[in-house]
N, C-alpha and C positions, 0 to 999 in steps of 0.2 A: 710040657717044656717044665713040670712040677709044680708050676708057678699056682701061688694061695689065694683063697677069692680077695683076698686085700691088694696081693700084686696083680692083679687082673685088673679092679677093680680102679687103682692107676691108674694100670697102663689106657682103657677102655675110657675116662674121660681126659688123653691129652693123645684118643685117635691112635693109636694103639691099638689092635687086633692079634691073635694069634690062627691062625691057619692061614684058610688061599680065602684069598680076595673070590664074592662072587661077580664082579666085574672087574675083569685086569685090566692095568694100563699097561704101566713096564719096567721090573726093576731097577737097582742099585745103578745098578750093570752097567745095565742098553741104557742106562738116560746119561754114566760116564761117559760113554761107548756112542751112544746119537744122541746128545742132547738137540741137539733138529723137530724128533723124531716126540720126542720124550714132552716139550713143551709147549710140542698144538696139542701133545696130548690136552696139555693142566687145561691149557689159557679153555680149550671146547667146557671142563669141563666145568672151571670158573666163574663163566664169561667172563674171563680178564684179558680183553684178546690183547694185551697190549704186548711185547714178548717184557718188556721191563716190568711189570705188576702182576705178568702171572709167574714170573723168574723169582720174586719174592716170595708170590704168593708163596711158592714151592717154596724156597729157607725156609721161611714159618712153620710150617710144614712134616718138615726132612727138621727142621732146628728142637720139631714138642719130640721128638726121637731122641737126639742126643741128651738130652737138657734131663728128659730121664732115664738115661743113659748114664750118668753125671750122677741124680736123682738113688740109684737102684744099688750102684756106689758105698756115697756113704749108707743111707742107712738096712742095707742087705753082703751092702762085700759083693756084691754080686756086678758081675755087666755081663749083654746079652752076645756071646758071640756064633758069628757066623757067618759066611761069602757072600759076599752085597748084593748077587743072582736070590740069595735066599729073604731077600727086600724086596717084597711089592709094594707097588700101590695099587693103591685100586679106586675107583668109583664109588662111596658111600653115602644116601642121603643121612645130612647130618641135621638136625636144630631148624630138618624143612629145607634141607637149601642140602643142592648135591652138591659135595668135599673129597677132593685125595686127601685118602687118610693108608694110614702103613701098618701094611703084614708083615707079622710076622711067617715063611711058609715055613723057616728049618730054624739047622740051629740052636739053640739053646744058651742058659742062664750058665754062670762060669763063679765062681770064684775066682777074687778079686786078690792078690799076692797084696799085703802095704807094700813089701818092700822096692816090689815095681811096678805104683802107684804115682805119677808120676810119667811113668815111661804108657801101663791107661791109660790119662786120661789122652797126653799125649796121641792113641791114639785115634784117641772117641773123635778127635778136634780134627783131625786130618782125614780118617776114613768118610766123616758125615759131616765135617763143615768145609773148609782147605778145596780136598776134591771134587763136589757139589759145586760151590763157589766155583772154582777154574772151570771146570765146564760149562755150568747156565754162563759167564759169562765173556763165551764161546760167539754165542746166539741171543746175546740181549747186554741191553746200557748198562742193566741193574750193576751196582760197588764194587764189590769184595768188603766191604766192609758195611753195607746196607746185610748181607745174607751173613757176619759175623754177631750187628746186631739182634737179627729176629730172634738167633740163639740164646743170643744173652738178656731178651724179653724175655724169658721162662726160667730162663737158670737162674737171673736174680727170682726173680718172687720164689723160687720154690729156696736159693739160701734164706730170702729172707723168713719159711716158716722155720727151714731143716734148725738154721741157728737161735732162735726162740724156741726150738723142746728142749730139755736139754740132757734127756736121752741121745741124742742128737747130735747136738751145738760142738762138741768138740771134737768130733771128725769132719761134718758140714766147713767149720776151719779148720782144720787141713785140707779138706782137697779146694778149696776158694782160695789157701798159701799160698799152692801146686798154679792152682789159677791165672795169681797175676806174677807170680813170679818167671823172669823172661827169658829163663831155660827149658824151661820145656814149654815155646813159644819156639824156637828151633826152628825152620826149616818153616816154618809158618808165616813166619808177620816179623819186623822187627819190633822187638820189646811185646811188651803182652800187650791186648787190643782191651783182653779184660780187668785187667787195671788201669785202664786208659780210659774204659768205658768207666768206673765204678768215682773215679777223679776224687779215691780216700777217703773215699764214701763210705759207711755203713749202709749191705742192700736195700734197709731194710726204713732209712733216712729217704730211699730215689726210690719207692715205688711211688706210682702217680704221679711222676714231674718230669720232663721233658728231657732225659739224662741221654733219648739219642739225641747221634747226630743225624744221620738219614733218616730219609722218612721209607720207612714200611708198605708203603702201596695200600695198607688194609684199608681205608677208607676210602678209594679206589674201585677197589674187588666189590662186580654186584652185588647188597644181600651181608655185606662186613659194614661193621664200627670201625669211626679212627682208633686205633690206641691212644691208652694212656702213658705214651707214649712222649709222642708223637712229636715232635721239633714245630713240629708245625698249627701244637693244639693253640685254639686259639682258649 
């Protein structure tokens, strides 16, 4: 995909790999068409038998990819583009635990025109969060807001880093403003869910606070810990 070593390192750090997984589970396309079968595999790999916990676990995994799409848009003015069946999920050992990770088996990174940026962002949100959330909600009790907040947690950290860097601050600010704009969310939600998540604060001020309104259930997945944004944080 003509990625630099640094780009590959960034993707790998968020459990995103290129090529075919050694232990394939399902594709993004098959998850949307048959979420029950996909969630059954997620439950087996994660060890989270409760469907709602497993569904939230999975949307956190794809939330990492979604956040990285927005990261690469800001830093490289590129986004990965490919069909849903080119995004595969496979079982892989990470940090001593079997995990569900993302594999880009085809497609490639393309330049994103600045004039089309609002629509590019809307497409990213729709394809990787809204449609995934809609599918998972048919087979689990996890709310759509839980799935959106699973994305926002990763996005919040990216924006904190990029807004603090003079080289990326301007682009990060522009993307954040689009994410806060109600017009971006037409057809996705009743107004900007990201603006509501921020509550008028800057990303850096929200790190390690109870900014979430829903629990991601990370604490309920065997081998994982409670996340730093949890509203149930003690």
